[in-house]
C-alpha positions as CSV (number, residue, x, y, z in Angstrom):
1,M,23.1,-62.4,39.5
2,K,25.0,-62.3,36.3
3,R,21.5,-64.2,34.8
4,Y,19.5,-61.2,36.4
5,T,21.4,-58.7,34.7
6,T,21.4,-60.7,31.5
7,L,17.7,-61.0,31.9
8,K,17.3,-57.9,33.1
9,N,18.7,-55.8,30.3
10,A,16.7,-58.0,28.0
11,L,13.4,-56.7,29.2
12,L,15.0,-53.1,28.9
13,I,15.2,-54.0,25.4
14,V,12.3,-55.4,24.4
15,S,10.7,-52.3,25.9
16,L,12.7,-49.7,24.1
17,G,11.4,-51.7,21.2
18,I,8.1,-51.6,22.2
19,L,8.5,-47.6,22.7
20,T,10.2,-47.4,19.6
21,F,7.2,-49.5,17.5
22,S,4.6,-47.0,19.0
23,A,6.2,-43.6,18.4
24,C,5.9,-44.5,14.6
25,K,2.6,-44.6,15.2
26,K,1.4,-41.2,14.6
27,D,-2.0,-41.9,16.3
28,N,-0.6,-43.7,19.2
29,A,2.3,-41.7,20.2
30,L,2.1,-38.2,19.5
31,S,0.5,-36.3,22.2
32,L,-2.5,-33.7,21.5
33,D,0.3,-30.7,21.7
34,D,2.5,-32.8,19.5
35,E,-0.7,-33.5,16.8
36,L,-1.2,-29.1,17.8
37,Q,2.0,-28.5,16.0
38,F,1.9,-31.0,13.0
39,A,-1.5,-29.2,12.3
40,K,-0.2,-26.0,12.5
41,L,2.4,-26.3,10.1
42,E,0.2,-26.7,7.6
43,A,-1.8,-24.2,8.4
44,I,-1.5,-19.8,8.7
45,T,-2.6,-18.5,11.1
46,I,-5.4,-15.9,11.2
47,S,-6.5,-13.7,13.3
48,S,-7.9,-14.0,16.6
49,T,-12.1,-14.9,17.3
50,S,-12.8,-11.4,19.0
51,A,-11.9,-9.7,15.6
52,V,-15.1,-11.8,13.7
53,S,-18.6,-9.5,14.3
54,G,-20.2,-12.4,16.6
55,A,-17.9,-14.0,18.2
56,G,-18.7,-12.8,21.0
57,N,-15.9,-12.6,24.0
58,A,-13.8,-15.5,22.8
59,T,-9.8,-14.8,22.3
60,D,-8.9,-17.9,20.5
61,S,-6.7,-17.8,17.3
62,L,-8.2,-18.8,13.8
63,Y,-5.8,-20.8,11.6
64,A,-6.7,-21.7,7.4
65,M,-6.8,-24.9,7.3
66,D,-4.2,-26.8,4.4
67,A,-2.5,-23.7,2.9
68,C,0.5,-25.4,2.6
69,K,2.0,-29.1,2.7
70,K,4.6,-30.2,5.8
71,G,8.2,-28.3,4.6
72,N,6.4,-25.5,1.8
73,K,8.1,-22.3,3.1
74,K,5.8,-19.3,4.2
75,T,6.7,-16.0,3.0
76,R,4.8,-13.3,4.0
77,V,3.7,-10.7,0.6
78,E,1.8,-7.4,0.8
79,L,-1.2,-6.5,-1.7
80,S,1.0,-4.4,-4.1
81,S,2.9,-7.8,-4.8
82,L,-0.9,-10.1,-5.9
83,S,-1.3,-10.6,-9.6
84,A,-3.5,-8.8,-11.0
85,S,-5.6,-11.7,-11.9
86,I,-6.6,-12.5,-7.7
87,K,-7.1,-9.0,-7.0
88,N,-9.8,-9.1,-10.0
89,Y,-11.1,-12.4,-7.9
90,L,-11.1,-11.2,-4.5
91,S,-13.1,-7.6,-6.1
92,A,-15.0,-9.9,-7.3
93,N,-16.2,-12.2,-5.6
94,Y,-15.5,-10.1,-2.1
95,P,-16.6,-6.9,-3.1
96,G,-15.5,-4.7,-0.4
97,N,-13.2,-6.9,1.4
98,T,-10.9,-5.6,3.3
99,F,-7.3,-6.9,2.9
100,L,-5.7,-8.9,6.1
101,K,-2.8,-10.6,5.0
102,A,-1.2,-12.5,2.6
103,Y,1.4,-15.6,2.0
104,Q,3.9,-16.8,-1.2
105,I,3.8,-21.3,-0.8
106,A,6.7,-21.9,-2.2
107,N,8.8,-26.3,-2.0
108,Q,11.0,-26.0,0.4
109,T,14.1,-27.4,-1.5
110,T,13.7,-26.6,-4.8
111,S,12.0,-23.0,-4.4
112,V,9.7,-23.5,-7.4
113,L,6.4,-21.0,-6.5
114,E,3.6,-23.2,-5.9
115,S,0.7,-21.0,-4.8
116,Y,-1.2,-17.5,-2.8
117,V,-2.9,-17.9,0.1
118,V,-4.9,-14.6,0.5
119,V,-6.8,-13.5,3.5
120,V,-9.6,-11.0,3.3
121,E,-12.3,-9.4,6.0
122,F,-15.5,-10.1,4.2
123,N,-18.5,-8.4,5.8
124,G,-16.5,-9.2,9.2
125,K,-15.4,-12.4,8.9
126,P,-12.1,-13.6,8.0
127,V,-11.7,-15.7,4.6
128,A,-9.1,-17.0,3.4
129,V,-8.7,-17.9,-0.7
130,K,-6.2,-20.2,-2.5
131,F,-4.7,-19.8,-5.8
132,D,-2.0,-21.4,-8.3
133,A,1.0,-19.6,-8.6
134,G,-0.5,-18.1,-11.7
135,G,-3.2,-16.5,-9.3
136,S,-5.8,-18.8,-10.5
137,F,-8.1,-19.4,-8.1
138,I,-8.7,-23.0,-6.4
139,K,-10.5,-22.9,-3.0
140,V,-12.0,-21.4,-0.2
141,L,-10.3,-22.7,2.6
142,E,-11.6,-24.5,5.9
143,I,-10.9,-22.2,9.1
144,R,-11.0,-23.7,12.6
145,E,-10.2,-22.1,16.1
146,G,-7.4,-23.0,18.2
147,R,-8.8,-25.7,19.6
148,N,-10.5,-27.5,17.0
149,M,-7.4,-27.5,14.5
150,K,-7.1,-31.7,15.4
151,G,-9.2,-34.3,13.9
152,K,-11.9,-33.8,11.6
153,G,-14.5,-32.3,12.9
154,G,-13.5,-28.5,13.2
155,W,-15.8,-27.2,15.6
156,H,-17.4,-27.6,18.9
157,A,-20.6,-26.7,20.7
158,G,-21.2,-23.1,21.2
159,G,-17.2,-22.5,19.4
160,L,-16.9,-20.3,15.8
161,F,-18.0,-22.5,14.2
162,D,-20.8,-24.7,16.0
163,N,-22.8,-24.2,12.9
164,R,-20.4,-27.3,11.5
165,D,-22.6,-30.5,13.3
166,G,-25.8,-30.0,10.6
167,K,-27.9,-29.2,13.4
168,H,-28.9,-25.8,11.0
169,R,-29.6,-23.5,14.5
170,D,-28.9,-20.8,12.1
171,T,-32.1,-21.7,10.0
172,L,-35.2,-18.8,11.3
173,A,-38.6,-19.9,9.9
174,I,-40.5,-18.4,7.4
175,S,-43.1,-17.2,10.4
176,A,-40.6,-15.9,13.0
177,I,-38.6,-13.6,10.3
178,P,-39.1,-9.9,12.6
179,V,-42.6,-8.1,11.7
180,A,-39.9,-5.5,10.8
181,I,-39.0,-7.2,8.3
182,K,-42.0,-8.6,6.6
183,A,-43.3,-5.1,6.5
184,Y,-39.8,-4.3,4.7
185,M,-39.6,-7.1,2.1
186,L,-43.6,-6.4,1.9
187,S,-43.6,-2.9,1.0
188,T,-40.7,-3.1,-1.6
189,H,-40.8,-6.4,-2.9
190,P,-44.3,-7.1,-2.9
191,A,-44.3,-9.8,-5.7
192,D,-41.3,-11.8,-3.7
193,T,-41.8,-15.1,-2.6
194,L,-40.2,-15.7,0.9
195,V,-38.5,-18.8,0.8
196,H,-35.7,-19.6,3.5
197,A,-34.0,-17.1,5.7
198,L,-30.8,-17.2,8.1
199,V,-29.0,-15.6,11.3
200,N,-25.4,-15.5,11.4
201,K,-23.2,-14.9,14.3
202,D,-24.0,-11.5,14.5
203,Q,-27.7,-11.7,14.5
204,S,-27.9,-10.2,11.0
205,I,-30.4,-11.8,8.7
206,I,-31.0,-13.2,5.4
207,I,-33.9,-13.4,3.7
208,I,-33.6,-15.8,0.8
209,S,-37.0,-14.7,-1.6
210,R,-38.0,-15.6,-5.4
211,N,-39.5,-13.1,-7.9
212,I,-38.8,-14.8,-11.2
213,E,-35.4,-14.5,-9.9
214,F,-33.7,-16.1,-6.8
215,Y,-32.7,-12.4,-4.5
216,A,-31.0,-12.6,-1.2
217,T,-31.5,-9.5,1.1
218,S,-29.7,-8.9,4.3
219,F,-30.6,-7.0,6.8
220,T,-29.0,-6.3,10.7
221,A,-29.7,-7.0,13.9
222,S,-32.3,-4.4,14.5
223,N,-34.0,-5.3,10.7
224,V,-32.6,-2.4,9.3
225,F,-31.9,-2.9,5.5
226,I,-28.0,-3.7,4.0
227,K,-28.7,-5.2,0.6
228,R,-30.1,-7.3,-2.1
229,I,-28.2,-9.3,-4.4
230,Q,-29.7,-11.4,-7.2
231,L,-28.8,-15.1,-6.9
232,P,-26.9,-16.8,-10.1
233,A,-30.5,-18.7,-11.1
234,G,-32.0,-17.3,-13.6
235,P,-35.9,-17.8,-14.3
236,A,-37.4,-21.5,-13.3
237,K,-40.0,-23.5,-12.5
238,V,-38.3,-24.2,-8.7
239,K,-38.6,-27.5,-6.4
240,S,-37.4,-27.7,-2.7
241,I,-34.6,-30.7,-2.4
242,E,-32.9,-32.3,-0.1
243,A,-29.1,-33.0,-0.6
244,S,-29.1,-36.3,-1.1
245,V,-30.8,-36.6,-4.9
246,L,-28.3,-33.7,-5.7
247,P,-25.7,-35.4,-8.4
248,S,-22.7,-36.7,-6.8
249,K,-20.8,-34.4,-9.1
250,I,-22.1,-31.2,-6.6
251,P,-21.3,-32.3,-3.2
252,T,-17.9,-33.7,-4.2
253,Y,-17.3,-29.8,-5.9
254,L,-18.2,-28.7,-2.9
255,T,-16.2,-31.0,-0.5
256,S,-13.2,-30.0,-2.2
257,T,-13.4,-26.1,-3.0
258,Y,-15.5,-25.4,0.3
259,P,-13.7,-28.1,3.5
260,N,-15.9,-28.7,5.6
261,Y,-19.1,-26.4,4.0
262,V,-21.8,-26.8,6.1
263,F,-25.3,-27.5,3.6
264,K,-28.0,-25.0,4.0
265,K,-30.7,-25.1,1.2
266,A,-31.3,-26.5,-2.4
267,F,-33.3,-25.9,-5.4
268,E,-33.9,-28.0,-9.0
269,L,-34.6,-24.9,-11.5
270,K,-36.7,-26.5,-14.4
271,V,-37.9,-24.9,-17.7
272,N,-41.0,-26.2,-19.6
273,G,-40.5,-28.9,-17.8
274,A,-37.1,-30.0,-18.1
275,L,-34.1,-29.6,-16.1
276,K,-32.1,-26.9,-16.1
277,G,-29.8,-27.2,-13.1
278,Y,-29.6,-26.2,-8.9
279,L,-29.4,-23.8,-6.7
280,V,-27.1,-24.5,-3.6
281,L,-27.1,-22.9,-0.4
282,I,-24.6,-23.1,1.8
283,D,-22.1,-21.4,4.8
284,A,-18.2,-22.3,4.1
285,N,-16.5,-20.2,7.7
286,L,-19.3,-18.4,8.4
287,T,-19.7,-16.7,5.0
288,K,-23.2,-18.2,3.2
289,Y,-22.7,-18.2,-0.6
290,A,-25.9,-19.3,-3.3
291,I,-24.0,-21.5,-5.8
292,H,-25.6,-23.0,-8.9
293,F,-24.4,-26.3,-10.8
294,D,-26.5,-27.2,-14.5
295,A,-28.0,-29.8,-15.3
296,S,-25.2,-32.6,-15.1
297,G,-24.6,-31.2,-12.2
298,Q,-21.1,-29.4,-13.2
299,F,-20.5,-25.4,-11.2
300,T,-21.0,-22.8,-13.2
301,K,-21.3,-20.0,-10.9
302,A,-20.9,-19.0,-7.1
303,V,-22.2,-15.5,-5.3
304,P,-20.7,-14.9,-1.9
305,I,-24.2,-13.4,0.2
306,R,-23.4,-12.6,3.6
């Protein structure tokens, strides 16, 4: 009997050892709920998907990912307390934006200020921007629905960010552009050549065209003109290219500055046969951006389109 008890205790100790070892391995031991809680420690709650233009009846929460490090102290601050450099950046890059919320991020132990995260609404969509302690831009944070916080995908079929699968379902063929929009472009900008078209979640349409310079012209779902902006490219001879032939500096910059961005279109820009730069169109959290790089792949300017 004593031998049996001793054997039983030994097996129990071994079992507990295995469980303890497994508990140190996050991938195997943490439940999905635990993983979600860990993810939330580095994220900031933004809003509900229902607040996003074109989101339909979805009611999941939205989170700005990697807003801080685990253990950081997040303190809510008002717009008035933000530096002029932050406010000027947001006004220049997201004209007409509506301030939603902001946080200052500090080291939990030393209380030293590390960064700011500011969330604004731009054309009916949230944009979360991270700045350093001095108010200089760092990056546009990736936004995810609550159910997609775990893992690296950040999307699910039919979800708010389902275009992250790279299948370009939001691309509209030139031949499929509504007649009313084609008529508007022909009568108002007859010298434009239509080179690309995109459909947003709210069914608004963006037309990318070229007339010496590049332009983005936006229309509502009912084909009513919204606005026209010039894109950062300059006069040049252009050629449509694939993402795979861009200088390595470009995808590196895009990955670090617009996490989980979706590539849409790229153009090579030449003047008198000499390479002058690249214009790259991306989607980051439902907002389309046109980004210009010089011939070496160095970033020069970004313009949010819609």
